[in-house]
N, C-alpha and C positions, 0 to 999 in steps of 0.2 A: 488424529488431529484433523477434524473436519468442521465445516460450518453447518449447523443443524437447521437453519432457516435462511431465508433471504434477509440476513441480519445486517445488511449494510447497504447504504447508499441507494435508497429507493427515491423515486422522483418526488413523492409528496413532501419529503423533508426539505426540498429546495426552498420552501417558504420560510426557512429559518432566519433569513436575512433579506433586506431589500435588494441587495446585490444579487443574491442567489435567486430571488423571485424574478428579477429582470432577466437573468440567464435562462430560467425556466420558460418565461414568456417568449424569449427570442428563439429558443431551441424547439418550441412547439411546432413551428413551421419548417424546421430543418431537421429531418429525421437523422438518426445516427446511422452511419454506414460502418460496415465491418470489412476489413481486408485481411486476408491470411498471408503472412510473410514467413520468412525464416532467416536465420543467421547462423554462422558457424561458431561453435564453442567446443574446445577440446577435440576438434576433428569431427564433431557430430553436428548434424543439422538440427537446429532448435526451432520449433514452430512458435510463432507469436501471432496473436490475433489483435489487430489494431482497430480501435473504435474511435470515431470522431464525428462530430456534426459538421455541417457545411460551414465554409468560411475560409478565408485566405490568410488572415493575419497569423503570425506565430503565436502559438498558445502553449501553456504549460503542459508538460508531459508527465504521465504517471505510470509507473510499472505496477501492475497488480500481480501479486505472488500468492497463488492458491495454497491450500493446506495439503496434508499428506494424502488426502483422498483423491487428489488429482482431478483431471478434467473429463474423465471418461463418462461419468454418470451424473455429476453434479452440475446442473445448468445455472445455479445461483451465482456463480462467479461471473458468468457472462452477463447475467441480468445486472449485477452490480457494476460491471465495466461499462455497460451501455448508459446507466444512470449517471455515472461520473462523467462520461463523455458529453452527455446532454447538458451538464453544468458548465461546459466550456473547456474541457481538458481533452488532450489526446491520450488515450489509455491503451497500454500494451499489456495484454494478458499473456504472460510468458509461460510456455510449456517447459519449465526447467527440468522436469523429470526425463525429458528426452535425452539429456546428457548421460543418464545412467540406464536408459532403455527400459524405463518402468512406466506403468500406468498409475500405480499407487506406490507411495514410498514404503519400502520394507523396513520395519523396525529393527530387523536383525542387521541391516547394513546402513542404518541411518547415520551413524557417526562417521563411517568411512566415506560416505557419499556427500557429507555436508560441505567439505571444501570444494569438490568439483561443482556442486550446485552454486556455491558462492561465486566461483569463476564464471559460471554461466550468467548469473545476475549482473556481474560487472560487464560482461560482454553485451548484455541486454541494455545496459546504460549507454554504451557506445552506439548500439543500434538506434535507441530512442533519440539520442542527441543528434543523429544524422538524418532522422526521418523527415521527409518534407512536411512543413507546417508546424514543426515542433520548435520551441524555444529552448536551446541547449542550456541556457542559464537557469532554467526553471524546471527541474526534474524532481519528482517526489516518488515515494514508494508507499503503497498500501499492501501490507502483509497480513495474511490470515494464518494463525497457528504456526505450522512449520514455516510458511512463507514469511511470517513476522519475525521469526528467529533469523532467517536469512537476511531479511531487511535490516535488522539490528546489526548483524555482523558486517554487512557490506557498507551500510551508512556510517558505521563508526570509523571507517578508514578512507572512504571515497568522498571527496568534497563535491562531487557532482550531485549528490543527493542532498537536496535542500530541505526536505520535509519528510517525516515518516509517520504513518498511522499504523499502530500495532494493535491488531485484533487478537486478543488472548494468546499471545505468543510466549514461548519459553525464552528465558535469558540464555543464550548459547555460551555456556561456560568454556573459557579458553579461546573463543573466537573473537573476543573483543580485546584489543591491546590496551594496556594501562595508559598509554600515551594518546589514545584515540579520543575523538570528540564527536558525539552524535549531533545531528541537526535537530531543530525543533521537533518534538515528538509528542504524539497523542497516544496514551495508553488506555485501552478499553478491555475490561476483564470481568468475568463473572465470579462472584464470591464463592459460589458452590461448584466451580469447574472441577470435574473429576479427572480430566485428562491432563491439563496444565494447571497445577495448583496456583491459587491467587498470589502465593508468596512470590511468584515470578514477576508479577506486576509491580509489587513493592520493591523488588530487587532492581528492576529497571528504573523505577522512580528514584531510588537512592543513588544510582549511578548518574542519572541526569542532574540531580541536585549537586552531587560531587563535582560534576563537570560545569556546573552553572549554566545549564542549557535550558532555554525556554521550553516548557512542557506543560501538559495537562494530564490528569489521570482521573478516570471514572471507573469505580468498581460497583457493579450492580448486585445488590443483595438478592440471594436466591437464584441467580442465573448461573447456568452451567457453561458448557463449551459451545457457545452460540447464544444469541439473545432472542427473547420473545416479547411480544406485546409492547408495552410502553418503553421497556428497556431497548428494544430494537429500534423504535422510532427515535429515541433520544440519542443512541449511538450514531445513527444515520445523520441526524442534525449536527452533532458535534464533529463528525468527520468532515462533512462538507464545509462547515464554518471554519474548521482548522485549516483545511486546504486553501480556502479563500484568503484567510488571514496570513498564512505563512508561505504560500506558494504562488497563488494567483496575484497576491498583493505585492510581491516583489517586483520592483521596477525592471522591466525587461532589458532596458538599455544599460543599466548599471549593475544588475544582480543584487541590488540592495533594497531595503524597505524599512518601514518603521520598526523600531525595536519592540518586540512583544513583551508583555509584562506578566504573562501567565507563569505560574509556578506550582 
């Protein structure tokens, strides 16, 4: 479960909306800084890289959860985190595999490690909510593949997650309670994905419809586990627009915003 290209959140797609364009213009003179931090989860030190542009006002926070390939060789996750930060968010790239001492997720232990990773994501939410400059009422998750499955599982039971972007993630069977409710969710998937079949995207969509949760789904014909070309650009624009509408658009003082109509 890996991302095959820089298939998310490149700066050029900030032109998708006037608000995003204004954010791009503003951030052009404010370079994104990176700070390496850590927090404890399950008795282990979990590394987290925090990306943000200059500014003092509280801003929405986003957890970025990488795929099973980890962060040892793939720089595209960091590229994506910088681009989201440039759009006005505080982005935390969480090294959740530190919980199990891995550089890459092992498929032989994937299921037994899933619950500890979930616990680490929940601890990362606490870390993000307390981080200087973050608005604890506006926290979202961008999950890629395995990270998207973790995002689904955690967001289904943790009300701190206000928005979820699911990049070609599997529906984690048994990890989502029947009484749970997901936040507004964007589903992005390739119709020809050989790693996580597209049936997962439709299963997540059905769950969101059942829960009457605002959501969007986009399935890209011919695309596999990761997007290329026009599909890549479209996914980027959709992600930034969705975050703007469902996370940045929430009123910081009340935690509420206009009711979305997407379905």
